[in-house]
N, CA, C and O atoms as a Tripos MOL2 file, in Angstrom:
@<TRIPOS>MOLECULE
protein
  308   307    77     0     0
PROTEIN
NO_CHARGES

@<TRIPOS>ATOM
      1 N         129.7920   58.7290   99.9730 N.3       1 MET1
      2 CA        130.0340   58.8360   98.5390 C.3       1 MET1
      3 C         128.7330   59.1820   97.8190 C.2       1 MET1
      4 O         127.6400   58.8710   98.2920 O.2       1 MET1
      5 N         128.8750   59.8250   96.6810 N.am      2 SER2
      6 CA        127.7010   60.1460   95.8690 C.3       2 SER2
      7 C         127.2700   58.9070   95.0810 C.2       2 SER2
      8 O         128.0070   57.9240   95.0010 O.2       2 SER2
      9 N         126.0800   58.9660   94.5080 N.am      3 ALA3
     10 CA        125.5850   57.8560   93.6900 C.3       3 ALA3
     11 C         126.5250   57.5880   92.5210 C.2       3 ALA3
     12 O         126.7630   56.4340   92.1650 O.2       3 ALA3
     13 N         127.0610   58.6530   91.9240 N.am      4 ALA4
     14 CA        127.9840   58.4840   90.7980 C.3       4 ALA4
     15 C         129.2700   57.8000   91.2550 C.2       4 ALA4
     16 O         129.7820   56.9200   90.5630 O.2       4 ALA4
     17 N         129.7900   58.1940   92.4020 N.am      5 GLN5
     18 CA        131.0150   57.5680   92.9230 C.3       5 GLN5
     19 C         130.7730   56.0990   93.2590 C.2       5 GLN5
     20 O         131.6090   55.2430   92.9710 O.2       5 GLN5
     21 N         129.6210   55.8140   93.8710 N.am      6 ASP6
     22 CA        129.2670   54.4270   94.1850 C.3       6 ASP6
     23 C         129.1710   53.5960   92.9120 C.2       6 ASP6
     24 O         129.6480   52.4620   92.8630 O.2       6 ASP6
     25 N         128.5500   54.1680   91.8800 N.am      7 ALA7
     26 CA        128.4000   53.4570   90.6080 C.3       7 ALA7
     27 C         129.7590   53.1940   89.9740 C.2       7 ALA7
     28 O         130.0000   52.1060   89.4500 O.2       7 ALA7
     29 N         130.6440   54.1780   90.0170 N.am      8 ARG8
     30 CA        131.9960   53.9850   89.4660 C.3       8 ARG8
     31 C         132.7290   52.8570   90.1990 C.2       8 ARG8
     32 O         133.3860   52.0270   89.5710 O.2       8 ARG8
     33 N         132.6140   52.8320   91.5180 N.am      9 ALA9
     34 CA        133.2710   51.7850   92.3100 C.3       9 ALA9
     35 C         132.6910   50.4120   91.9690 C.2       9 ALA9
     36 O         133.4350   49.4400   91.8400 O.2       9 ALA9
     37 N         131.3730   50.3310   91.8240 N.am     10 ALA10
     38 CA        130.7310   49.0620   91.4700 C.3      10 ALA10
     39 C         131.1640   48.6110   90.0820 C.2      10 ALA10
     40 O         131.4050   47.4250   89.8590 O.2      10 ALA10
     41 N         131.2640   49.5540   89.1480 N.am     11 ALA11
     42 CA        131.6880   49.2180   87.7870 C.3      11 ALA11
     43 C         133.1330   48.7360   87.7710 C.2      11 ALA11
     44 O         133.4700   47.7880   87.0630 O.2      11 ALA11
     45 N         133.9750   49.3880   88.5460 N.am     12 GLU12
     46 CA        135.3840   48.9820   88.6210 C.3      12 GLU12
     47 C         135.5010   47.5640   89.1760 C.2      12 GLU12
     48 O         136.2810   46.7580   88.6690 O.2      12 GLU12
     49 N         134.7320   47.2640   90.2080 N.am     13 ALA13
     50 CA        134.7490   45.9180   90.7920 C.3      13 ALA13
     51 C         134.2280   44.8940   89.7890 C.2      13 ALA13
     52 O         134.7790   43.7980   89.6800 O.2      13 ALA13
     53 N         133.1690   45.2420   89.0550 N.am     14 TRP14
     54 CA        132.6140   44.3260   88.0510 C.3      14 TRP14
     55 C         133.6490   44.0410   86.9710 C.2      14 TRP14
     56 O         133.8440   42.8870   86.5890 O.2      14 TRP14
     57 N         134.3130   45.0810   86.4750 N.am     15 ARG15
     58 CA        135.3300   44.8960   85.4230 C.3      15 ARG15
     59 C         136.4900   44.0330   85.9280 C.2      15 ARG15
     60 O         137.0640   43.2640   85.1560 O.2      15 ARG15
     61 N         136.8410   44.1510   87.2100 N.am     16 ALA16
     62 CA        137.9100   43.3280   87.7770 C.3      16 ALA16
     63 C         137.5130   41.8500   87.7890 C.2      16 ALA16
     64 O         138.3610   40.9790   87.5950 O.2      16 ALA16
     65 N         136.2220   41.5650   88.0180 N.am     17 ARG17
     66 CA        135.7360   40.1840   88.0410 C.3      17 ARG17
     67 C         135.5550   39.6110   86.6420 C.2      17 ARG17
     68 O         135.5990   38.3940   86.4570 O.2      17 ARG17
     69 N         135.3480   40.4880   85.6480 N.am     18 TRP18
     70 CA        135.0780   40.0480   84.2770 C.3      18 TRP18
     71 C         136.1000   40.6570   83.3220 C.2      18 TRP18
     72 O         135.7780   41.6050   82.6050 O.2      18 TRP18
     73 N         137.3180   40.1340   83.2990 N.am     19 PRO19
     74 CA        138.3460   40.6720   82.3990 C.3      19 PRO19
     75 C         137.8760   40.6180   80.9450 C.2      19 PRO19
     76 O         137.0570   39.7770   80.5760 O.2      19 PRO19
     77 N         138.4000   41.5160   80.1410 N.am     20 GLY20
     78 CA        138.0200   41.5460   78.7340 C.3      20 GLY20
     79 C         136.8810   42.5010   78.4400 C.2      20 GLY20
     80 O         136.4330   42.6010   77.2980 O.2      20 GLY20
     81 N         136.4110   43.2030   79.4540 N.am     21 HIS21
     82 CA        135.3200   44.1650   79.2890 C.3      21 HIS21
     83 C         135.7990   45.5660   79.6620 C.2      21 HIS21
     84 O         135.1370   46.2830   80.4120 O.2      21 HIS21
     85 N         136.9550   45.9410   79.1290 N.am     22 ALA22
     86 CA        137.5450   47.2400   79.4730 C.3      22 ALA22
     87 C         136.7550   48.4000   78.8840 C.2      22 ALA22
     88 O         136.6750   49.4620   79.5020 O.2      22 ALA22
     89 N         136.1770   48.2230   77.7200 N.am     23 GLY23
     90 CA        135.3790   49.2790   77.0890 C.3      23 GLY23
     91 C         133.9130   49.1080   77.4250 C.2      23 GLY23
     92 O         133.5630   48.4180   78.3820 O.2      23 GLY23
     93 N         133.0670   49.7310   76.6470 N.am     24 GLY24
     94 CA        131.6300   49.6080   76.8390 C.3      24 GLY24
     95 C         131.1540   50.2340   78.1340 C.2      24 GLY24
     96 O         131.8240   51.0940   78.7060 O.2      24 GLY24
     97 N         129.9850   49.7940   78.5930 N.am     25 VAL25
     98 CA        129.4090   50.3060   79.8350 C.3      25 VAL25
     99 C         129.0530   49.1450   80.7530 C.2      25 VAL25
    100 O         128.5880   48.0980   80.3030 O.2      25 VAL25
    101 N         129.2770   49.3480   82.0430 N.am     26 VAL26
    102 CA        128.8450   48.3920   83.0630 C.3      26 VAL26
    103 C         127.5300   48.9030   83.6220 C.2      26 VAL26
    104 O         127.4040   50.0840   83.9450 O.2      26 VAL26
    105 N         126.5600   48.0220   83.7360 N.am     27 LEU27
    106 CA        125.2460   48.3640   84.2750 C.3      27 LEU27
    107 C         125.2390   48.1090   85.7770 C.2      27 LEU27
    108 O         125.7430   47.0880   86.2470 O.2      27 LEU27
    109 N         124.6640   49.0470   86.5260 N.am     28 VAL28
    110 CA        124.6950   48.9920   87.9910 C.3      28 VAL28
    111 C         123.2810   49.1660   88.5390 C.2      28 VAL28
    112 O         122.5370   50.0450   88.1020 O.2      28 VAL28
    113 N         122.9220   48.3180   89.4980 N.am     29 TRP29
    114 CA        121.6410   48.4300   90.1990 C.3      29 TRP29
    115 C         121.8860   48.1620   91.6760 C.2      29 TRP29
    116 O         122.5420   47.1830   92.0310 O.2      29 TRP29
    117 N         121.3700   49.0120   92.5230 N.am     30 SER30
    118 CA        121.5120   48.8610   93.9820 C.3      30 SER30
    119 C         122.9680   48.6780   94.3930 C.2      30 SER30
    120 O         123.2800   47.8700   95.2680 O.2      30 SER30
    121 N         123.8510   49.4320   93.7560 N.am     31 GLY31
    122 CA        125.2500   49.4210   94.1390 C.3      31 GLY31
    123 C         126.0600   48.2360   93.6510 C.2      31 GLY31
    124 O         127.2170   48.0790   94.0410 O.2      31 GLY31
    125 N         125.4700   47.3910   92.7980 N.am     32 GLU32
    126 CA        126.1660   46.2060   92.2860 C.3      32 GLU32
    127 C         126.1510   46.1960   90.7640 C.2      32 GLU32
    128 O         125.1250   46.4710   90.1430 O.2      32 GLU32
    129 N         127.3000   45.8750   90.1660 N.am     33 GLY33
    130 CA        127.3450   45.6900   88.7240 C.3      33 GLY33
    131 C         126.5790   44.4290   88.3580 C.2      33 GLY33
    132 O         126.7390   43.4000   89.0130 O.2      33 GLY33
    133 N         125.7470   44.4930   87.3180 N.am     34 TYR34
    134 CA        124.9700   43.3120   86.9390 C.3      34 TYR34
    135 C         125.0790   42.9560   85.4700 C.2      34 TYR34
    136 O         124.5310   41.9370   85.0490 O.2      34 TYR34
    137 N         125.7630   43.7550   84.6810 N.am     35 GLY35
    138 CA        125.8530   43.4230   83.2710 C.3      35 GLY35
    139 C         126.7380   44.3900   82.5260 C.2      35 GLY35
    140 O         127.3030   45.3190   83.1040 O.2      35 GLY35
    141 N         126.8490   44.1540   81.2230 N.am     36 TRP36
    142 CA        127.7410   44.9420   80.3810 C.3      36 TRP36
    143 C         127.1220   45.0630   78.9950 C.2      36 TRP36
    144 O         126.4680   44.1380   78.5120 O.2      36 TRP36
    145 N         127.3340   46.2080   78.3630 N.am     37 LYS37
    146 CA        126.9610   46.4200   76.9590 C.3      37 LYS37
    147 C         128.1500   47.0640   76.2630 C.2      37 LYS37
    148 O         128.9340   47.7770   76.8890 O.2      37 LYS37
    149 N         128.2810   46.8140   74.9790 N.am     38 ASN38
    150 CA        129.4150   47.3810   74.2500 C.3      38 ASN38
    151 C         129.3060   48.8880   74.0720 C.2      38 ASN38
    152 O         130.3110   49.5550   73.8260 O.2      38 ASN38
    153 N         128.0950   49.4340   74.1940 N.am     39 CYS39
    154 CA        127.8890   50.8840   74.1340 C.3      39 CYS39
    155 C         126.5860   51.2150   74.8580 C.2      39 CYS39
    156 O         125.7720   50.3330   75.1320 O.2      39 CYS39
    157 N         126.4050   52.4770   75.1570 N.am     40 LEU40
    158 CA        125.1920   52.9130   75.8510 C.3      40 LEU40
    159 C         124.0470   52.9240   74.8480 C.2      40 LEU40
    160 O         124.0530   53.7170   73.9070 O.2      40 LEU40
    161 N         123.0740   52.0570   75.0410 N.am     41 ARG41
    162 CA        121.9480   51.9300   74.1140 C.3      41 ARG41
    163 C         120.7830   51.2500   74.8190 C.2      41 ARG41
    164 O         120.9200   50.7710   75.9450 O.2      41 ARG41
    165 N         119.6650   51.2140   74.1660 N.am     42 ASP42
    166 CA        118.5110   50.4380   74.6090 C.3      42 ASP42
    167 C         118.0880   50.7040   76.0520 C.2      42 ASP42
    168 O         118.0560   49.7850   76.8700 O.2      42 ASP42
    169 N         117.7640   51.9550   76.3630 N.am     43 ALA43
    170 CA        117.2890   52.2650   77.7200 C.3      43 ALA43
    171 C         116.0570   51.4360   78.0630 C.2      43 ALA43
    172 O         115.8230   51.1330   79.2330 O.2      43 ALA43
    173 N         115.2760   51.0700   77.0660 N.am     44 GLY44
    174 CA        114.0760   50.2780   77.2790 C.3      44 GLY44
    175 C         114.3440   48.8670   77.7760 C.2      44 GLY44
    176 O         113.4150   48.1770   78.1960 O.2      44 GLY44
    177 N         115.5960   48.4240   77.7370 N.am     45 HIS45
    178 CA        115.9440   47.1070   78.2600 C.3      45 HIS45
    179 C         116.3270   47.1560   79.7300 C.2      45 HIS45
    180 O         116.5810   46.1190   80.3440 O.2      45 HIS45
    181 N         116.3700   48.3620   80.2990 N.am     46 GLU46
    182 CA        116.7450   48.5280   81.7110 C.3      46 GLU46
    183 C         115.5970   49.1830   82.4650 C.2      46 GLU46
    184 O         114.8010   49.9150   81.8770 O.2      46 GLU46
    185 N         115.5100   48.9250   83.7590 N.am     47 ARG47
    186 CA        114.4530   49.5570   84.5470 C.3      47 ARG47
    187 C         114.8840   50.9640   84.9430 C.2      47 ARG47
    188 O         116.0770   51.2320   85.0840 O.2      47 ARG47
    189 N         113.9230   51.8580   85.1240 N.am     48 PRO48
    190 CA        114.2600   53.2180   85.5550 C.3      48 PRO48
    191 C         115.0750   53.1880   86.8490 C.2      48 PRO48
    192 O         114.7720   52.4360   87.7760 O.2      48 PRO48
    193 N         116.1070   54.0140   86.8880 N.am     49 GLY49
    194 CA        116.9800   54.0710   88.0560 C.3      49 GLY49
    195 C         118.2670   53.2920   87.8900 C.2      49 GLY49
    196 O         119.2050   53.4720   88.6670 O.2      49 GLY49
    197 N         118.3270   52.4220   86.8800 N.am     50 ALA50
    198 CA        119.5760   51.7020   86.6170 C.3      50 ALA50
    199 C         120.6410   52.7100   86.1990 C.2      50 ALA50
    200 O         120.3340   53.7340   85.5890 O.2      50 ALA50
    201 N         121.8800   52.4130   86.5290 N.am     51 LEU51
    202 CA        122.9910   53.2850   86.1640 C.3      51 LEU51
    203 C         123.8960   52.5540   85.1860 C.2      51 LEU51
    204 O         123.9690   51.3250   85.1900 O.2      51 LEU51
    205 N         124.5810   53.3150   84.3520 N.am     52 ALA52
    206 CA        125.5700   52.7680   83.4260 C.3      52 ALA52
    207 C         126.8350   53.6030   83.5580 C.2      52 ALA52
    208 O         126.7760   54.8320   83.6000 O.2      52 ALA52
    209 N         127.9710   52.9340   83.6240 N.am     53 VAL53
    210 CA        129.2590   53.6130   83.7730 C.3      53 VAL53
    211 C         130.1380   53.2170   82.5960 C.2      53 VAL53
    212 O         130.4090   52.0350   82.3820 O.2      53 VAL53
    213 N         130.5860   54.2170   81.8300 N.am     54 ASP54
    214 CA        131.4480   53.9030   80.6900 C.3      54 ASP54
    215 C         132.9090   53.8170   81.1250 C.2      54 ASP54
    216 O         133.2370   54.0660   82.2850 O.2      54 ASP54
    217 N         133.7740   53.4630   80.1880 N.am     55 ALA55
    218 CA        135.1930   53.2420   80.4960 C.3      55 ALA55
    219 C         135.9060   54.5110   80.9500 C.2      55 ALA55
    220 O         136.9570   54.4350   81.5860 O.2      55 ALA55
    221 N         135.3420   55.6830   80.6270 N.am     56 ASP56
    222 CA        135.9310   56.9530   81.0550 C.3      56 ASP56
    223 C         135.4000   57.4180   82.4070 C.2      56 ASP56
    224 O         135.8060   58.4690   82.9030 O.2      56 ASP56
    225 N         134.4910   56.6420   83.0090 N.am     57 GLY57
    226 CA        133.9310   56.9990   84.3070 C.3      57 GLY57
    227 C         132.6940   57.8650   84.2410 C.2      57 GLY57
    228 O         132.1930   58.3070   85.2760 O.2      57 GLY57
    229 N         132.1860   58.1200   83.0360 N.am     58 ASN58
    230 CA        130.9370   58.8760   82.9080 C.3      58 ASN58
    231 C         129.7840   58.0000   83.3800 C.2      58 ASN58
    232 O         129.7520   56.8010   83.1020 O.2      58 ASN58
    233 N         128.8370   58.6030   84.0950 N.am     59 VAL59
    234 CA        127.7260   57.8550   84.6740 C.3      59 VAL59
    235 C         126.4220   58.3570   84.0680 C.2      59 VAL59
    236 O         126.2170   59.5610   83.9090 O.2      59 VAL59
    237 N         125.5470   57.4160   83.7340 N.am     60 TYR60
    238 CA        124.2490   57.7120   83.1320 C.3      60 TYR60
    239 C         123.1760   56.9900   83.9330 C.2      60 TYR60
    240 O         123.4100   55.9000   84.4570 O.2      60 TYR60
    241 N         121.9840   57.6090   84.0270 N.am     61 ARG61
    242 CA        120.8560   57.0030   84.7410 C.3      61 ARG61
    243 C         119.7190   56.7700   83.7470 C.2      61 ARG61
    244 O         119.3970   57.6450   82.9430 O.2      61 ARG61
    245 N         119.1170   55.5860   83.8080 N.am     62 ALA62
    246 CA        117.9430   55.2800   82.9960 C.3      62 ALA62
    247 C         116.7430   55.9700   83.6470 C.2      62 ALA62
    248 O         116.4870   55.7870   84.8370 O.2      62 ALA62
    249 N         116.0170   56.7580   82.8690 N.am     63 GLU63
    250 CA        114.8780   57.5050   83.4190 C.3      63 GLU63
    251 C         113.6520   57.3570   82.5300 C.2      63 GLU63
    252 O         113.7350   56.9510   81.3700 O.2      63 GLU63
    253 N         112.5070   57.7040   83.1220 N.am     64 GLY64
    254 CA        111.2380   57.6170   82.4150 C.3      64 GLY64
    255 C         110.7850   56.1690   82.3290 C.2      64 GLY64
    256 O         111.4440   55.2740   82.8580 O.2      64 GLY64
    257 N         109.6870   55.9460   81.6770 N.am     65 GLY65
    258 CA        109.1790   54.5900   81.5160 C.3      65 GLY65
    259 C         108.7250   53.9870   82.8290 C.2      65 GLY65
    260 O         108.3360   54.7000   83.7540 O.2      65 GLY65
    261 N         108.7780   52.6550   82.9010 N.am     66 ASN66
    262 CA        108.3530   51.9420   84.1040 C.3      66 ASN66
    263 C         109.0790   50.6010   84.1830 C.2      66 ASN66
    264 O         109.7720   50.2030   83.2470 O.2      66 ASN66
    265 N         108.9130   49.9180   85.2990 N.am     67 ASP67
    266 CA        109.6220   48.6540   85.5070 C.3      67 ASP67
    267 C         109.2200   47.5870   84.4940 C.2      67 ASP67
    268 O         110.0390   46.7380   84.1400 O.2      67 ASP67
    269 N         107.9880   47.6140   84.0260 N.am     68 LEU68
    270 CA        107.5170   46.5970   83.0850 C.3      68 LEU68
    271 C         108.0410   46.8330   81.6710 C.2      68 LEU68
    272 O         108.5270   45.9090   81.0200 O.2      68 LEU68
    273 N         107.9390   48.0660   81.2050 N.am     69 ASP69
    274 CA        108.3100   48.3850   79.8250 C.3      69 ASP69
    275 C         109.7320   48.9040   79.6780 C.2      69 ASP69
    276 O         110.2050   49.0880   78.5570 O.2      69 ASP69
    277 N         110.4120   49.1410   80.7720 N.am     70 GLY70
    278 CA        111.7700   49.6660   80.7320 C.3      70 GLY70
    279 C         111.7940   51.1770   80.7370 C.2      70 GLY70
    280 O         110.7560   51.8350   80.6590 O.2      70 GLY70
    281 N         112.9940   51.7160   80.8320 N.am     71 ALA71
    282 CA        113.1840   53.1690   80.8700 C.3      71 ALA71
    283 C         112.9970   53.7640   79.4810 C.2      71 ALA71
    284 O         112.9320   53.0420   78.4860 O.2      71 ALA71
    285 N         112.9110   55.0860   79.4270 N.am     72 SER72
    286 CA        112.7420   55.7890   78.1500 C.3      72 SER72
    287 C         114.0540   56.3170   77.5960 C.2      72 SER72
    288 O         114.2910   56.2600   76.3890 O.2      72 SER72
    289 N         114.9130   56.8340   78.4820 N.am     73 VAL73
    290 CA        116.1410   57.5020   78.0270 C.3      73 VAL73
    291 C         117.2620   57.3000   79.0390 C.2      73 VAL73
    292 O         117.0280   56.9500   80.1960 O.2      73 VAL73
    293 N         118.4880   57.5290   78.5700 N.am     74 TRP74
    294 CA        119.6560   57.6290   79.4390 C.3      74 TRP74
    295 C         119.9550   59.1010   79.6490 C.2      74 TRP74
    296 O         119.9500   59.8750   78.6920 O.2      74 TRP74
    297 N         120.2150   59.5000   80.8920 N.am     75 VAL75
    298 CA        120.5060   60.8860   81.2420 C.3      75 VAL75
    299 C         121.8560   60.9280   81.9640 C.2      75 VAL75
    300 O         122.1380   60.0810   82.8110 O.2      75 VAL75
    301 N         122.6790   61.9100   81.6270 N.am     76 VAL76
    302 CA        123.9780   62.0690   82.2920 C.3      76 VAL76
    303 C         123.7580   62.4150   83.7590 C.2      76 VAL76
    304 O         122.9350   63.2700   84.0840 O.2      76 VAL76
    305 N         124.4950   61.7480   84.6430 N.am     77 VAL77
    306 CA        124.4000   62.0270   86.0840 C.3      77 VAL77
    307 C         125.4250   63.0820   86.4350 C.2      77 VAL77
    308 O         125.5300   63.4770   87.5960 O.2      77 VAL77
@<TRIPOS>BOND
     1     1     2 1
     2     2     3 1
     3     3     4 2
     4     3     5 am
     5     5     6 1
     6     6     7 1
     7     7     8 2
     8     7     9 am
     9     9    10 1
    10    10    11 1
    11    11    12 2
    12    11    13 am
    13    13    14 1
    14    14    15 1
    15    15    16 2
    16    15    17 am
    17    17    18 1
    18    18    19 1
    19    19    20 2
    20    19    21 am
    21    21    22 1
    22    22    23 1
    23    23    24 2
    24    23    25 am
    25    25    26 1
    26    26    27 1
    27    27    28 2
    28    27    29 am
    29    29    30 1
    30    30    31 1
    31    31    32 2
    32    31    33 am
    33    33    34 1
    34    34    35 1
    35    35    36 2
    36    35    37 am
    37    37    38 1
    38    38    39 1
    39    39    40 2
    40    39    41 am
    41    41    42 1
    42    42    43 1
    43    43    44 2
    44    43    45 am
    45    45    46 1
    46    46    47 1
    47    47    48 2
    48    47    49 am
    49    49    50 1
    50    50    51 1
    51    51    52 2
    52    51    53 am
    53    53    54 1
    54    54    55 1
    55    55    56 2
    56    55    57 am
    57    57    58 1
    58    58    59 1
    59    59    60 2
    60    59    61 am
    61    61    62 1
    62    62    63 1
    63    63    64 2
    64    63    65 am
    65    65    66 1
    66    66    67 1
    67    67    68 2
    68    67    69 am
    69    69    70 1
    70    70    71 1
    71    71    72 2
    72    71    73 am
    73    73    74 1
    74    74    75 1
    75    75    76 2
    76    75    77 am
    77    77    78 1
    78    78    79 1
    79    79    80 2
    80    79    81 am
    81    81    82 1
    82    82    83 1
    83    83    84 2
    84    83    85 am
    85    85    86 1
    86    86    87 1
    87    87    88 2
    88    87    89 am
    89    89    90 1
    90    90    91 1
    91    91    92 2
    92    91    93 am
    93    93    94 1
    94    94    95 1
    95    95    96 2
    96    95    97 am
    97    97    98 1
    98    98    99 1
    99    99   100 2
   100    99   101 am
   101   101   102 1
   102   102   103 1
   103   103   104 2
   104   103   105 am
   105   105   106 1
   106   106   107 1
   107   107   108 2
   108   107   109 am
   109   109   110 1
   110   110   111 1
   111   111   112 2
   112   111   113 am
   113   113   114 1
   114   114   115 1
   115   115   116 2
   116   115   117 am
   117   117   118 1
   118   118   119 1
   119   119   120 2
   120   119   121 am
   121   121   122 1
   122   122   123 1
   123   123   124 2
   124   123   125 am
   125   125   126 1
   126   126   127 1
   127   127   128 2
   128   127   129 am
   129   129   130 1
   130   130   131 1
   131   131   132 2
   132   131   133 am
   133   133   134 1
   134   134   135 1
   135   135   136 2
   136   135   137 am
   137   137   138 1
   138   138   139 1
   139   139   140 2
   140   139   141 am
   141   141   142 1
   142   142   143 1
   143   143   144 2
   144   143   145 am
   145   145   146 1
   146   146   147 1
   147   147   148 2
   148   147   149 am
   149   149   150 1
   150   150   151 1
   151   151   152 2
   152   151   153 am
   153   153   154 1
   154   154   155 1
   155   155   156 2
   156   155   157 am
   157   157   158 1
   158   158   159 1
   159   159   160 2
   160   159   161 am
   161   161   162 1
   162   162   163 1
   163   163   164 2
   164   163   165 am
   165   165   166 1
   166   166   167 1
   167   167   168 2
   168   167   169 am
   169   169   170 1
   170   170   171 1
   171   171   172 2
   172   171   173 am
   173   173   174 1
   174   174   175 1
   175   175   176 2
   176   175   177 am
   177   177   178 1
   178   178   179 1
   179   179   180 2
   180   179   181 am
   181   181   182 1
   182   182   183 1
   183   183   184 2
   184   183   185 am
   185   185   186 1
   186   186   187 1
   187   187   188 2
   188   187   189 am
   189   189   190 1
   190   190   191 1
   191   191   192 2
   192   191   193 am
   193   193   194 1
   194   194   195 1
   195   195   196 2
   196   195   197 am
   197   197   198 1
   198   198   199 1
   199   199   200 2
   200   199   201 am
   201   201   202 1
   202   202   203 1
   203   203   204 2
   204   203   205 am
   205   205   206 1
   206   206   207 1
   207   207   208 2
   208   207   209 am
   209   209   210 1
   210   210   211 1
   211   211   212 2
   212   211   213 am
   213   213   214 1
   214   214   215 1
   215   215   216 2
   216   215   217 am
   217   217   218 1
   218   218   219 1
   219   219   220 2
   220   219   221 am
   221   221   222 1
   222   222   223 1
   223   223   224 2
   224   223   225 am
   225   225   226 1
   226   226   227 1
   227   227   228 2
   228   227   229 am
   229   229   230 1
   230   230   231 1
   231   231   232 2
   232   231   233 am
   233   233   234 1
   234   234   235 1
   235   235   236 2
   236   235   237 am
   237   237   238 1
   238   238   239 1
   239   239   240 2
   240   239   241 am
   241   241   242 1
   242   242   243 1
   243   243   244 2
   244   243   245 am
   245   245   246 1
   246   246   247 1
   247   247   248 2
   248   247   249 am
   249   249   250 1
   250   250   251 1
   251   251   252 2
   252   251   253 am
   253   253   254 1
   254   254   255 1
   255   255   256 2
   256   255   257 am
   257   257   258 1
   258   258   259 1
   259   259   260 2
   260   259   261 am
   261   261   262 1
   262   262   263 1
   263   263   264 2
   264   263   265 am
   265   265   266 1
   266   266   267 1
   267   267   268 2
   268   267   269 am
   269   269   270 1
   270   270   271 1
   271   271   272 2
   272   271   273 am
   273   273   274 1
   274   274   275 1
   275   275   276 2
   276   275   277 am
   277   277   278 1
   278   278   279 1
   279   279   280 2
   280   279   281 am
   281   281   282 1
   282   282   283 1
   283   283   284 2
   284   283   285 am
   285   285   286 1
   286   286   287 1
   287   287   288 2
   288   287   289 am
   289   289   290 1
   290   290   291 1
   291   291   292 2
   292   291   293 am
   293   293   294 1
   294   294   295 1
   295   295   296 2
   296   295   297 am
   297   297   298 1
   298   298   299 1
   299   299   300 2
   300   299   301 am
   301   301   302 1
   302   302   303 1
   303   303   304 2
   304   303   305 am
   305   305   306 1
   306   306   307 1
   307   307   308 2
@<TRIPOS>SUBSTRUCTURE
     1 MET1         2 RESIDUE 1 A MET
     2 SER2         6 RESIDUE 1 A SER
     3 ALA3        10 RESIDUE 1 A ALA
     4 ALA4        14 RESIDUE 1 A ALA
     5 GLN5        18 RESIDUE 1 A GLN
     6 ASP6        22 RESIDUE 1 A ASP
     7 ALA7        26 RESIDUE 1 A ALA
     8 ARG8        30 RESIDUE 1 A ARG
     9 ALA9        34 RESIDUE 1 A ALA
    10 ALA10       38 RESIDUE 1 A ALA
    11 ALA11       42 RESIDUE 1 A ALA
    12 GLU12       46 RESIDUE 1 A GLU
    13 ALA13       50 RESIDUE 1 A ALA
    14 TRP14       54 RESIDUE 1 A TRP
    15 ARG15       58 RESIDUE 1 A ARG
    16 ALA16       62 RESIDUE 1 A ALA
    17 ARG17       66 RESIDUE 1 A ARG
    18 TRP18       70 RESIDUE 1 A TRP
    19 PRO19       74 RESIDUE 1 A PRO
    20 GLY20       78 RESIDUE 1 A GLY
    21 HIS21       82 RESIDUE 1 A HIS
    22 ALA22       86 RESIDUE 1 A ALA
    23 GLY23       90 RESIDUE 1 A GLY
    24 GLY24       94 RESIDUE 1 A GLY
    25 VAL25       98 RESIDUE 1 A VAL
    26 VAL26      102 RESIDUE 1 A VAL
    27 LEU27      106 RESIDUE 1 A LEU
    28 VAL28      110 RESIDUE 1 A VAL
    29 TRP29      114 RESIDUE 1 A TRP
    30 SER30      118 RESIDUE 1 A SER
    31 GLY31      122 RESIDUE 1 A GLY
    32 GLU32      126 RESIDUE 1 A GLU
    33 GLY33      130 RESIDUE 1 A GLY
    34 TYR34      134 RESIDUE 1 A TYR
    35 GLY35      138 RESIDUE 1 A GLY
    36 TRP36      142 RESIDUE 1 A TRP
    37 LYS37      146 RESIDUE 1 A LYS
    38 ASN38      150 RESIDUE 1 A ASN
    39 CYS39      154 RESIDUE 1 A CYS
    40 LEU40      158 RESIDUE 1 A LEU
    41 ARG41      162 RESIDUE 1 A ARG
    42 ASP42      166 RESIDUE 1 A ASP
    43 ALA43      170 RESIDUE 1 A ALA
    44 GLY44      174 RESIDUE 1 A GLY
    45 HIS45      178 RESIDUE 1 A HIS
    46 GLU46      182 RESIDUE 1 A GLU
    47 ARG47      186 RESIDUE 1 A ARG
    48 PRO48      190 RESIDUE 1 A PRO
    49 GLY49      194 RESIDUE 1 A GLY
    50 ALA50      198 RESIDUE 1 A ALA
    51 LEU51      202 RESIDUE 1 A LEU
    52 ALA52      206 RESIDUE 1 A ALA
    53 VAL53      210 RESIDUE 1 A VAL
    54 ASP54      214 RESIDUE 1 A ASP
    55 ALA55      218 RESIDUE 1 A ALA
    56 ASP56      222 RESIDUE 1 A ASP
    57 GLY57      226 RESIDUE 1 A GLY
    58 ASN58      230 RESIDUE 1 A ASN
    59 VAL59      234 RESIDUE 1 A VAL
    60 TYR60      238 RESIDUE 1 A TYR
    61 ARG61      242 RESIDUE 1 A ARG
    62 ALA62      246 RESIDUE 1 A ALA
    63 GLU63      250 RESIDUE 1 A GLU
    64 GLY64      254 RESIDUE 1 A GLY
    65 GLY65      258 RESIDUE 1 A GLY
    66 ASN66      262 RESIDUE 1 A ASN
    67 ASP67      266 RESIDUE 1 A ASP
    68 LEU68      270 RESIDUE 1 A LEU
    69 ASP69      274 RESIDUE 1 A ASP
    70 GLY70      278 RESIDUE 1 A GLY
    71 ALA71      282 RESIDUE 1 A ALA
    72 SER72      286 RESIDUE 1 A SER
    73 VAL73      290 RESIDUE 1 A VAL
    74 TRP74      294 RESIDUE 1 A TRP
    75 VAL75      298 RESIDUE 1 A VAL
    76 VAL76      302 RESIDUE 1 A VAL
    77 VAL77      306 RESIDUE 1 A VAL
């Protein structure tokens, strides 16, 4: 599977474990869902390489920045 497909699967599993989070974005790191936000925002709160999957299955990657200060932007995968 591609990174995007893996992220979608992880997000789907996370949403199944946490009902009530049908919208927003699920945050994914190392193939595991680790959190949720109501919308895609604040790339600086995530480390570069983190993925976010929205309710429509769109996947975004946090890029730029560093592990200490967080990423700079979200980029469509």
